[in-house]
MOPAC internal coordinates of N, CA, C and O (Angstrom, degrees):
PM7 1SCF
backbone

  N    0.0000 0     0.00 0     0.00 0    0    0    0
  C    1.4478 1     0.00 0     0.00 0    1    0    0
  C    1.5357 1   110.85 1     0.00 0    2    1    0
  O    1.2310 1   120.29 1   133.82 1    3    2    1
  N    1.3401 1   117.04 1   -46.18 1    3    2    1
  C    1.4584 1   120.52 1  -173.39 1    5    3    2
  C    1.5219 1   113.42 1   -98.13 1    6    5    3
  O    1.2310 1   119.53 1  -178.73 1    7    6    5
  N    1.3098 1   118.51 1     1.27 1    7    6    5
  C    1.4673 1   121.24 1  -175.76 1    9    7    6
  C    1.5262 1   112.58 1   -52.86 1   10    9    7
  O    1.2310 1   118.65 1   131.50 1   11   10    9
  N    1.3484 1   120.18 1   -48.50 1   11   10    9
  C    1.4702 1   119.26 1   178.97 1   13   11   10
  C    1.5305 1   112.44 1   -64.30 1   14   13   11
  O    1.2310 1   120.07 1   147.14 1   15   14   13
  N    1.3167 1   117.47 1   -32.86 1   15   14   13
  C    1.4619 1   120.72 1   179.05 1   17   15   14
  C    1.5219 1   110.00 1   -66.35 1   18   17   15
  O    1.2310 1   121.15 1   135.49 1   19   18   17
  N    1.3198 1   115.40 1   -44.51 1   19   18   17
  C    1.4625 1   120.51 1  -176.88 1   21   19   18
  C    1.5176 1   112.12 1   -70.33 1   22   21   19
  O    1.2310 1   120.41 1   149.07 1   23   22   21
  N    1.3266 1   116.82 1   -30.93 1   23   22   21
  C    1.4674 1   120.59 1  -178.92 1   25   23   22
  C    1.5248 1   111.12 1   -59.78 1   26   25   23
  O    1.2310 1   120.28 1   145.11 1   27   26   25
  N    1.3247 1   117.06 1   -34.89 1   27   26   25
  C    1.4598 1   121.12 1  -179.98 1   29   27   26
  C    1.5278 1   112.65 1   -67.26 1   30   29   27
  O    1.2310 1   120.79 1   157.70 1   31   30   29
  N    1.3360 1   116.09 1   -22.30 1   31   30   29
  C    1.4651 1   120.33 1  -175.22 1   33   31   30
  C    1.5199 1   112.99 1  -111.98 1   34   33   31
  O    1.2310 1   119.65 1  -169.68 1   35   34   33
  N    1.3151 1   118.27 1    10.32 1   35   34   33
  C    1.4619 1   120.40 1  -171.75 1   37   35   34
  C    1.5242 1   113.69 1   -64.19 1   38   37   35
  O    1.2310 1   119.10 1   154.88 1   39   38   37
  N    1.3142 1   119.33 1   -25.12 1   39   38   37
  C    1.4629 1   121.23 1  -179.50 1   41   39   38
  C    1.5234 1   113.49 1   -94.57 1   42   41   39
  O    1.2310 1   120.21 1  -175.83 1   43   42   41
  N    1.3049 1   117.21 1     4.17 1   43   42   41
  C    1.4579 1   120.61 1   179.35 1   45   43   42
  C    1.5279 1   109.55 1   -81.27 1   46   45   43
  O    1.2310 1   120.49 1   -35.90 1   47   46   45
  N    1.3262 1   116.66 1   144.10 1   47   46   45
  C    1.4631 1   120.79 1   179.28 1   49   47   46
  C    1.5247 1   111.35 1   -70.90 1   50   49   47
  O    1.2310 1   120.55 1   130.61 1   51   50   49
  N    1.3110 1   116.56 1   -49.39 1   51   50   49
  C    1.4587 1   121.59 1  -178.24 1   53   51   50
  C    1.5232 1   107.90 1  -109.26 1   54   53   51
  O    1.2310 1   120.56 1   -63.78 1   55   54   53
  N    1.3174 1   116.54 1   116.22 1   55   54   53
  C    1.4674 1   120.22 1  -176.00 1   57   55   54
  C    1.5301 1   112.10 1  -114.53 1   58   57   55
  O    1.2310 1   120.68 1  -156.34 1   59   58   57
  N    1.3243 1   116.30 1    23.66 1   59   58   57
  C    1.4646 1   118.69 1  -179.39 1   61   59   58
  C    1.5267 1   110.56 1   -80.03 1   62   61   59
  O    1.2310 1   121.39 1   -28.29 1   63   62   61
  N    1.3194 1   114.95 1   151.71 1   63   62   61
  C    1.4592 1   120.81 1   177.15 1   65   63   62
  C    1.5355 1   109.71 1   -63.46 1   66   65   63
  O    1.2310 1   120.68 1   143.64 1   67   66   65
  N    1.3178 1   116.30 1   -36.36 1   67   66   65
  C    1.4586 1   120.92 1   178.10 1   69   67   66
  C    1.5292 1   110.83 1   -60.78 1   70   69   67
  O    1.2310 1   120.42 1   135.10 1   71   70   69
  N    1.3108 1   116.81 1   -44.90 1   71   70   69
  C    1.4632 1   121.38 1   179.52 1   73   71   70
  C    1.5286 1   111.12 1   -59.61 1   74   73   71
  O    1.2310 1   120.68 1   130.65 1   75   74   73
  N    1.3320 1   116.30 1   -49.35 1   75   74   73
  C    1.4625 1   119.64 1  -178.86 1   77   75   74
  C    1.5275 1   111.03 1   -64.30 1   78   77   75
  O    1.2310 1   120.44 1   139.56 1   79   78   77
  N    1.3232 1   116.76 1   -40.44 1   79   78   77
  C    1.4689 1   120.14 1  -179.98 1   81   79   78
  C    1.5237 1   110.61 1   -61.97 1   82   81   79
  O    1.2310 1   120.54 1   138.33 1   83   82   81
  N    1.3116 1   116.58 1   -41.67 1   83   82   81
  C    1.4672 1   119.88 1  -179.51 1   85   83   82
  C    1.5256 1   112.15 1   -71.95 1   86   85   83
  O    1.2310 1   120.38 1   160.74 1   87   86   85
  N    1.3290 1   116.87 1   -19.26 1   87   86   85
  C    1.4644 1   121.00 1   174.37 1   89   87   86
  C    1.5255 1   111.39 1   -85.39 1   90   89   87
  O    1.2310 1   120.44 1   177.12 1   91   90   89
  N    1.3349 1   116.77 1    -2.88 1   91   90   89
  C    1.4575 1   121.40 1   179.68 1   93   91   90
  C    1.5211 1   113.80 1    86.23 1   94   93   91
  O    1.2310 1   120.36 1  -168.28 1   95   94   93
  N    1.3251 1   116.92 1    11.72 1   95   94   93
  C    1.4674 1   121.27 1  -178.23 1   97   95   94
  C    1.5236 1   110.66 1   -95.25 1   98   97   95
  O    1.2310 1   120.83 1   -41.03 1   99   98   97
  N    1.3136 1   116.02 1   138.97 1   99   98   97
  C    1.4592 1   121.67 1   172.34 1  101   99   98
  C    1.5165 1   106.72 1  -101.14 1  102  101   99
  O    1.2310 1   120.60 1   -67.27 1  103  102  101
  N    1.3242 1   116.45 1   112.73 1  103  102  101
  C    1.4614 1   121.04 1  -179.96 1  105  103  102
  C    1.5258 1   109.79 1   -79.92 1  106  105  103
  O    1.2310 1   121.03 1   -11.89 1  107  106  105
  N    1.3113 1   115.64 1   168.11 1  107  106  105
  C    1.4592 1   120.39 1   176.54 1  109  107  106
  C    1.5222 1   110.38 1   -61.39 1  110  109  107
  O    1.2310 1   120.80 1   145.25 1  111  110  109
  N    1.3409 1   116.07 1   -34.75 1  111  110  109
  C    1.4619 1   119.57 1   178.07 1  113  111  110
  C    1.5258 1   110.75 1   -64.53 1  114  113  111
  O    1.2310 1   120.49 1   138.25 1  115  114  113
  N    1.3149 1   116.66 1   -41.75 1  115  114  113
  C    1.4718 1   120.22 1   178.13 1  117  115  114
  C    1.5270 1   110.86 1   -64.36 1  118  117  115
  O    1.2310 1   120.62 1   137.61 1  119  118  117
  N    1.3275 1   116.41 1   -42.39 1  119  118  117
  C    1.4701 1   120.63 1   178.67 1  121  119  118
  C    1.5297 1   110.40 1   -63.22 1  122  121  119
  O    1.2310 1   120.48 1   139.94 1  123  122  121
  N    1.3225 1   116.68 1   -40.06 1  123  122  121
  C    1.4650 1   121.58 1   179.34 1  125  123  122
  C    1.5291 1   109.79 1   -63.70 1  126  125  123
  O    1.2310 1   120.81 1   133.30 1  127  126  125
  N    1.3362 1   116.07 1   -46.70 1  127  126  125
  C    1.4623 1   120.80 1   178.94 1  129  127  126
  C    1.5302 1   109.97 1   -61.40 1  130  129  127
  O    1.2310 1   120.19 1   138.15 1  131  130  129
  N    1.3118 1   117.24 1   -41.85 1  131  130  129
  C    1.4695 1   120.93 1   179.81 1  133  131  130
  C    1.5256 1   110.59 1   -59.15 1  134  133  131
  O    1.2310 1   120.85 1   134.68 1  135  134  133
  N    1.3146 1   115.99 1   -45.32 1  135  134  133
  C    1.4713 1   118.98 1   179.06 1  137  135  134
  C    1.5165 1   110.74 1   -64.96 1  138  137  135
  O    1.2310 1   120.61 1   136.86 1  139  138  137
  N    1.3140 1   116.44 1   -43.14 1  139  138  137
  C    1.4672 1   121.24 1  -179.00 1  141  139  138
  C    1.5298 1   110.96 1   -62.93 1  142  141  139
  O    1.2310 1   120.35 1   139.57 1  143  142  141
  N    1.3367 1   116.94 1   -40.43 1  143  142  141
  C    1.4582 1   122.16 1  -177.28 1  145  143  142
  C    1.5285 1   112.75 1   -84.31 1  146  145  143
  O    1.2310 1   120.34 1   165.15 1  147  146  145
  N    1.3377 1   116.96 1   -14.85 1  147  146  145
  C    1.4572 1   119.97 1  -177.21 1  149  147  146
  C    1.5203 1   111.96 1    73.30 1  150  149  147
  O    1.2310 1   120.79 1  -146.29 1  151  150  149
  N    1.3382 1   116.10 1    33.71 1  151  150  149
  C    1.4613 1   122.21 1  -178.89 1  153  151  150
  C    1.5189 1   109.45 1  -122.71 1  154  153  151
  O    1.2310 1   119.70 1   -20.75 1  155  154  153
  N    1.3225 1   118.18 1   159.25 1  155  154  153
  C    1.4691 1   120.15 1   176.40 1  157  155  154
  C    1.5331 1   110.70 1   -65.75 1  158  157  155
  O    1.2310 1   120.59 1   -38.27 1  159  158  157
  N    1.3198 1   116.47 1   141.73 1  159  158  157
  C    1.4645 1   121.16 1   179.59 1  161  159  158
  C    1.5217 1   111.33 1   -59.99 1  162  161  159
  O    1.2310 1   120.03 1   145.58 1  163  162  161
  N    1.3148 1   117.54 1   -34.42 1  163  162  161
  C    1.4684 1   120.43 1   179.44 1  165  163  162
  C    1.5263 1   111.15 1   -64.86 1  166  165  163
  O    1.2310 1   120.06 1   144.98 1  167  166  165
  N    1.3215 1   117.49 1   -35.02 1  167  166  165
  C    1.4599 1   120.74 1   177.07 1  169  167  166
  C    1.5329 1   109.82 1   -65.82 1  170  169  167
  O    1.2310 1   120.52 1   137.85 1  171  170  169
  N    1.3168 1   116.61 1   -42.15 1  171  170  169
  C    1.4723 1   120.63 1   177.61 1  173  171  170
  C    1.5273 1   108.98 1   -60.63 1  174  173  171
  O    1.2310 1   120.25 1   132.26 1  175  174  173
  N    1.3288 1   117.14 1   -47.74 1  175  174  173
  C    1.4642 1   120.68 1  -179.93 1  177  175  174
  C    1.5298 1   111.11 1   -59.03 1  178  177  175
  O    1.2310 1   120.70 1   135.79 1  179  178  177
  N    1.3188 1   116.26 1   -44.21 1  179  178  177
  C    1.4568 1   121.11 1  -179.64 1  181  179  178
  C    1.5244 1   111.25 1   -62.15 1  182  181  179
  O    1.2310 1   120.37 1   133.79 1  183  182  181
  N    1.3232 1   116.91 1   -46.21 1  183  182  181
  C    1.4647 1   120.97 1  -178.90 1  185  183  182
  C    1.5296 1   111.36 1   -64.76 1  186  185  183
  O    1.2310 1   120.26 1   139.18 1  187  186  185
  N    1.3248 1   117.11 1   -40.82 1  187  186  185
  C    1.4651 1   120.57 1   177.20 1  189  187  186
  C    1.5249 1   109.38 1   -64.59 1  190  189  187
  O    1.2310 1   120.36 1   135.62 1  191  190  189
  N    1.3208 1   116.91 1   -44.38 1  191  190  189
  C    1.4599 1   121.75 1  -179.75 1  193  191  190
  C    1.5165 1   113.32 1   -62.55 1  194  193  191
  O    1.2310 1   120.24 1   147.02 1  195  194  193
  N    1.3052 1   117.15 1   -32.98 1  195  194  193
  C    1.4674 1   121.52 1   178.11 1  197  195  194
  C    1.5229 1   111.75 1   -80.93 1  198  197  195
  O    1.2310 1   120.41 1   169.63 1  199  198  197
  N    1.3149 1   116.83 1   -10.37 1  199  198  197
  C    1.4576 1   120.40 1  -178.63 1  201  199  198
  C    1.5112 1   113.56 1    83.70 1  202  201  199
  O    1.2310 1   120.43 1  -167.16 1  203  202  201
  N    1.3337 1   116.78 1    12.84 1  203  202  201
  C    1.4600 1   120.36 1  -179.59 1  205  203  202
  C    1.5215 1   112.41 1   -94.55 1  206  205  203
  O    1.2310 1   120.14 1   173.97 1  207  206  205
  N    1.3139 1   117.33 1    -6.03 1  207  206  205
  C    1.4567 1   122.18 1   176.96 1  209  207  206
  C    1.5237 1   107.63 1  -137.28 1  210  209  207
  O    1.2310 1   121.05 1   -37.21 1  211  210  209
  N    1.3049 1   115.60 1   142.79 1  211  210  209
  C    1.4599 1   121.28 1   177.66 1  213  211  210
  C    1.5208 1   107.82 1  -121.90 1  214  213  211
  O    1.2310 1   120.82 1   -43.86 1  215  214  213
  N    1.3214 1   116.04 1   136.14 1  215  214  213
  C    1.4684 1   121.50 1   171.70 1  217  215  214
  C    1.5265 1   105.82 1  -114.78 1  218  217  215
  O    1.2310 1   120.10 1   -82.87 1  219  218  217
  N    1.3320 1   117.41 1    97.13 1  219  218  217
  C    1.4609 1   119.60 1  -179.30 1  221  219  218
  C    1.5279 1   109.81 1   -73.00 1  222  221  219
  O    1.2310 1   121.07 1   -84.63 1  223  222  221
  N    1.3145 1   115.56 1    95.37 1  223  222  221
  C    1.4676 1   121.09 1  -176.13 1  225  223  222
  C    1.5259 1   108.71 1  -136.81 1  226  225  223
  O    1.2310 1   120.60 1  -110.41 1  227  226  225
  N    1.3156 1   116.46 1    69.59 1  227  226  225
  C    1.4540 1   122.76 1  -178.22 1  229  227  226
  C    1.5218 1   110.61 1   -62.02 1  230  229  227
  O    1.2310 1   120.36 1   -43.76 1  231  230  229
  N    1.3369 1   116.91 1   136.24 1  231  230  229
  C    1.4675 1   120.81 1  -177.68 1  233  231  230
  C    1.5262 1   112.50 1   -66.32 1  234  233  231
  O    1.2310 1   120.14 1   160.87 1  235  234  233
  N    1.3204 1   117.34 1   -19.13 1  235  234  233
  C    1.4633 1   120.73 1   179.01 1  237  235  234
  C    1.5245 1   112.52 1   -80.44 1  238  237  235
  O    1.2310 1   120.28 1   175.93 1  239  238  237
  N    1.3028 1   117.07 1    -4.07 1  239  238  237
  C    1.4669 1   122.08 1   179.82 1  241  239  238
  C    1.5273 1   109.28 1  -128.63 1  242  241  239
  O    1.2310 1   120.31 1  -105.77 1  243  242  241
  N    1.3356 1   117.02 1    74.23 1  243  242  241
  C    1.4722 1   120.38 1  -173.99 1  245  243  242
  C    1.5218 1   114.71 1   -67.65 1  246  245  243
  O    1.2310 1   119.71 1   166.65 1  247  246  245
  N    1.3229 1   118.17 1   -13.35 1  247  246  245
  C    1.4626 1   119.39 1  -178.71 1  249  247  246
  C    1.5222 1   113.53 1   -92.09 1  250  249  247
  O    1.2310 1   120.49 1  -178.83 1  251  250  249
  N    1.3344 1   116.68 1     1.17 1  251  250  249
  C    1.4569 1   119.39 1   177.39 1  253  251  250
  C    1.5225 1   110.79 1   -66.85 1  254  253  251
  O    1.2310 1   120.92 1   -39.54 1  255  254  253
  N    1.3155 1   115.85 1   140.46 1  255  254  253
  C    1.4633 1   120.24 1   173.14 1  257  255  254
  C    1.5296 1   107.43 1   -87.11 1  258  257  255
  O    1.2310 1   119.53 1   -59.15 1  259  258  257
  N    1.3236 1   118.50 1   120.85 1  259  258  257
  C    1.4596 1   120.17 1  -178.82 1  261  259  258
  C    1.5218 1   111.78 1   -61.35 1  262  261  259
  O    1.2310 1   121.29 1   -41.05 1  263  262  261
  N    1.3386 1   115.13 1   138.95 1  263  262  261
  C    1.4588 1   121.69 1   177.03 1  265  263  262
  C    1.5102 1   108.09 1  -142.45 1  266  265  263
  O    1.2310 1   120.88 1   -16.41 1  267  266  265
  N    1.3000 1   115.92 1   163.59 1  267  266  265
  C    1.4546 1   121.33 1   179.34 1  269  267  266
  C    1.5133 1   109.67 1  -106.89 1  270  269  267
  O    1.2310 1   121.51 1   -40.01 1  271  270  269
  N    1.3204 1   114.72 1   139.99 1  271  270  269
  C    1.4542 1   120.40 1   171.10 1  273  271  270
  C    1.5208 1   105.50 1  -119.37 1  274  273  271
  O    1.2310 1   121.58 1   -69.69 1  275  274  273
  N    1.3347 1   114.58 1   110.31 1  275  274  273
  C    1.4542 1   121.99 1  -178.09 1  277  275  274
  C    1.5097 1   108.48 1  -164.21 1  278  277  275
  O    1.2310 1   121.20 1   -14.88 1  279  278  277
  N    1.2952 1   115.31 1   165.12 1  279  278  277
  C    1.4607 1   121.04 1   179.37 1  281  279  278
  C    1.5235 1   112.11 1   -56.15 1  282  281  279
  O    1.2310 1   119.91 1   138.78 1  283  282  281
  N    1.3329 1   117.78 1   -41.22 1  283  282  281
  C    1.4666 1   121.10 1  -174.52 1  285  283  282
  C    1.5252 1   113.51 1  -100.84 1  286  285  283
  O    1.2310 1   119.48 1  -164.08 1  287  286  285
  N    1.3102 1   118.59 1    15.92 1  287  286  285
  C    1.4627 1   119.91 1  -179.59 1  289  287  286
  C    1.5178 1   110.74 1   -98.12 1  290  289  287
  O    1.2310 1   121.15 1    -7.94 1  291  290  289
  N    1.3053 1   115.41 1   172.06 1  291  290  289
  C    1.4575 1   120.69 1   178.50 1  293  291  290
  C    1.5250 1   111.01 1   -65.93 1  294  293  291
  O    1.2310 1   119.70 1   157.10 1  295  294  293
  N    1.3181 1   118.19 1   -22.90 1  295  294  293
  C    1.4584 1   122.33 1  -178.84 1  297  295  294
  C    1.5174 1   112.30 1   -94.37 1  298  297  295
  O    1.2310 1   120.39 1  -173.78 1  299  298  297
  N    1.3410 1   116.87 1     6.22 1  299  298  297
  C    1.4524 1   120.72 1   179.05 1  301  299  298
  C    1.5154 1   109.46 1  -111.95 1  302  301  299
  O    1.2310 1   120.29 1    12.93 1  303  302  301
  N    1.3139 1   117.06 1  -167.07 1  303  302  301
  C    1.4664 1   119.98 1   176.04 1  305  303  302
  C    1.5285 1   110.93 1   -56.96 1  306  305  303
  O    1.2310 1   120.48 1   -23.75 1  307  306  305
  N    1.2847 1   116.69 1   156.25 1  307  306  305
  C    1.4614 1   121.12 1  -173.87 1  309  307  306
  C    1.5198 1   113.93 1   -83.71 1  310  309  307
  O    1.2310 1   119.42 1  -168.56 1  311  310  309
  N    1.3102 1   118.71 1    11.44 1  311  310  309
  C    1.4605 1   121.60 1   179.05 1  313  311  310
  C    1.5229 1   109.04 1  -111.20 1  314  313  311
  O    1.2310 1   120.59 1   -55.18 1  315  314  313
  N    1.3332 1   116.49 1   124.82 1  315  314  313
  C    1.4572 1   120.17 1   178.90 1  317  315  314
  C    1.5230 1   109.75 1  -141.40 1  318  317  315
  O    1.2310 1   119.91 1   -80.69 1  319  318  317
  N    1.3188 1   117.78 1    99.31 1  319  318  317
  C    1.4566 1   119.22 1  -179.02 1  321  319  318
  C    1.5201 1   113.19 1   -65.19 1  322  321  319
  O    1.2310 1   119.45 1   154.67 1  323  322  321
  N    1.3369 1   118.66 1   -25.33 1  323  322  321
  C    1.4624 1   120.35 1   179.60 1  325  323  322
  C    1.5273 1   111.76 1   -64.37 1  326  325  323
  O    1.2310 1   120.12 1   148.63 1  327  326  325
  N    1.3099 1   117.38 1   -31.37 1  327  326  325
  C    1.4561 1   120.50 1  -176.78 1  329  327  326
  C    1.5176 1   112.15 1   -91.80 1  330  329  327
  O    1.2310 1   120.19 1   169.68 1  331  330  329
  N    1.2947 1   117.24 1   -10.32 1  331  330  329
  C    1.4576 1   120.53 1  -178.72 1  333  331  330
  C    1.5216 1   109.29 1   -78.57 1  334  333  331
  O    1.2310 1   120.78 1   -55.38 1  335  334  333
  N    1.3311 1   116.11 1   124.62 1  335  334  333
  C    1.4589 1   120.22 1  -173.59 1  337  335  334
  C    1.5187 1   113.26 1   -97.76 1  338  337  335
  O    1.2310 1   119.94 1   153.59 1  339  338  337
  N    1.2900 1   117.71 1   -26.41 1  339  338  337
  C    1.4595 1   119.93 1  -176.80 1  341  339  338
  C    1.5204 1   110.32 1  -120.83 1  342  341  339
  O    1.2310 1   120.56 1   -32.37 1  343  342  341
  N    1.3139 1   116.54 1   147.63 1  343  342  341
  C    1.4627 1   120.51 1  -179.95 1  345  343  342
  C    1.5215 1   111.64 1   -59.98 1  346  345  343
  O    1.2310 1   120.07 1   142.01 1  347  346  345
  N    1.3201 1   117.48 1   -37.99 1  347  346  345
  C    1.4645 1   120.43 1   179.81 1  349  347  346
  C    1.5169 1   110.59 1   -60.24 1  350  349  347
  O    1.2310 1   120.61 1   136.38 1  351  350  349
  N    1.3158 1   116.44 1   -43.62 1  351  350  349
  C    1.4561 1   119.99 1   179.25 1  353  351  350
  C    1.5214 1   110.52 1   -63.65 1  354  353  351
  O    1.2310 1   120.36 1   140.54 1  355  354  353
  N    1.3159 1   116.92 1   -39.46 1  355  354  353
  C    1.4637 1   120.73 1   179.24 1  357  355  354
  C    1.5252 1   110.52 1   -62.90 1  358  357  355
  O    1.2310 1   120.45 1   136.71 1  359  358  357
  N    1.3216 1   116.75 1   -43.29 1  359  358  357
  C    1.4621 1   120.37 1   179.35 1  361  359  358
  C    1.5261 1   110.92 1   -64.06 1  362  361  359
  O    1.2310 1   120.06 1   138.44 1  363  362  361
  N    1.3345 1   117.48 1   -41.56 1  363  362  361
  C    1.4681 1   120.57 1   177.80 1  365  363  362
  C    1.5251 1   110.52 1   -62.23 1  366  365  363
  O    1.2310 1   120.45 1   137.78 1  367  366  365
  N    1.3177 1   116.74 1   -42.22 1  367  366  365
  C    1.4586 1   120.29 1   179.55 1  369  367  366
  C    1.5242 1   110.97 1   -65.00 1  370  369  367
  O    1.2310 1   120.24 1   138.94 1  371  370  369
  N    1.3330 1   117.14 1   -41.06 1  371  370  369
  C    1.4599 1   120.27 1   177.79 1  373  371  370
  C    1.5222 1   111.35 1   -61.95 1  374  373  371
  O    1.2310 1   120.50 1   139.09 1  375  374  373
  N    1.3332 1   116.64 1   -40.91 1  375  374  373
  C    1.4584 1   120.21 1   178.48 1  377  375  374
  C    1.5235 1   111.35 1   -61.24 1  378  377  375
  O    1.2310 1   120.19 1   147.71 1  379  378  377
  N    1.3291 1   117.25 1   -32.29 1  379  378  377
  C    1.4589 1   120.78 1   177.97 1  381  379  378
  C    1.5319 1   111.96 1   -77.09 1  382  381  379
  O    1.2310 1   120.44 1   143.34 1  383  382  381
  N    1.3184 1   116.76 1   -36.66 1  383  382  381
  C    1.4633 1   121.18 1  -173.38 1  385  383  382
  C    1.5233 1   112.59 1   -81.66 1  386  385  383
  O    1.2310 1   119.59 1   138.93 1  387  386  385
  N    1.3211 1   118.39 1   -41.07 1  387  386  385
  C    1.4662 1   121.30 1  -174.24 1  389  387  386
  C    1.5272 1   113.63 1   -54.12 1  390  389  387
  O    1.2310 1   118.60 1   135.45 1  391  390  389
  N    1.3272 1   120.28 1   -44.55 1  391  390  389
  C    1.4797 1   118.56 1   178.22 1  393  391  390
  C    1.5367 1   112.69 1   -61.51 1  394  393  391
  O    1.2310 1   119.98 1   151.09 1  395  394  393
  N    1.3274 1   117.64 1   -28.91 1  395  394  393
  C    1.4666 1   120.78 1   179.98 1  397  395  394
  C    1.5221 1   111.72 1   -72.68 1  398  397  395
  O    1.2310 1   120.07 1   157.17 1  399  398  397
  N    1.3289 1   117.46 1   -22.83 1  399  398  397
  C    1.4559 1   121.53 1  -178.25 1  401  399  398
  C    1.5295 1   112.85 1   -83.29 1  402  401  399
  O    1.2310 1   119.85 1   166.91 1  403  402  401
  N    1.3226 1   117.89 1   -13.09 1  403  402  401
  C    1.4762 1   121.60 1  -177.84 1  405  403  402
  C    1.5027 1   111.29 1   -82.07 1  406  405  403
  O    1.2310 1   120.10 1   180.00 1  407  406  405

């Protein structure tokens, strides 16, 4: 899946998603995660660059499907206040999450 993406970066010294995010670059993996998560690619890049999101996409495993591991991603807890648009929805989500925290 990622072989063509990785080929473009094969001569780079540092090929981590964190490195590219901090350079202001949106990689194909970040764009893929953004589409999968339904979030803007720039938000994914920013979160990866800040170290608040990880995209485990090792170059030695080109067939891995990129995913995000973060508080507000599909692979994290199911509560994300950033994506909640209405106060009612936020309150419903809090009612679901609070019992899990006890």
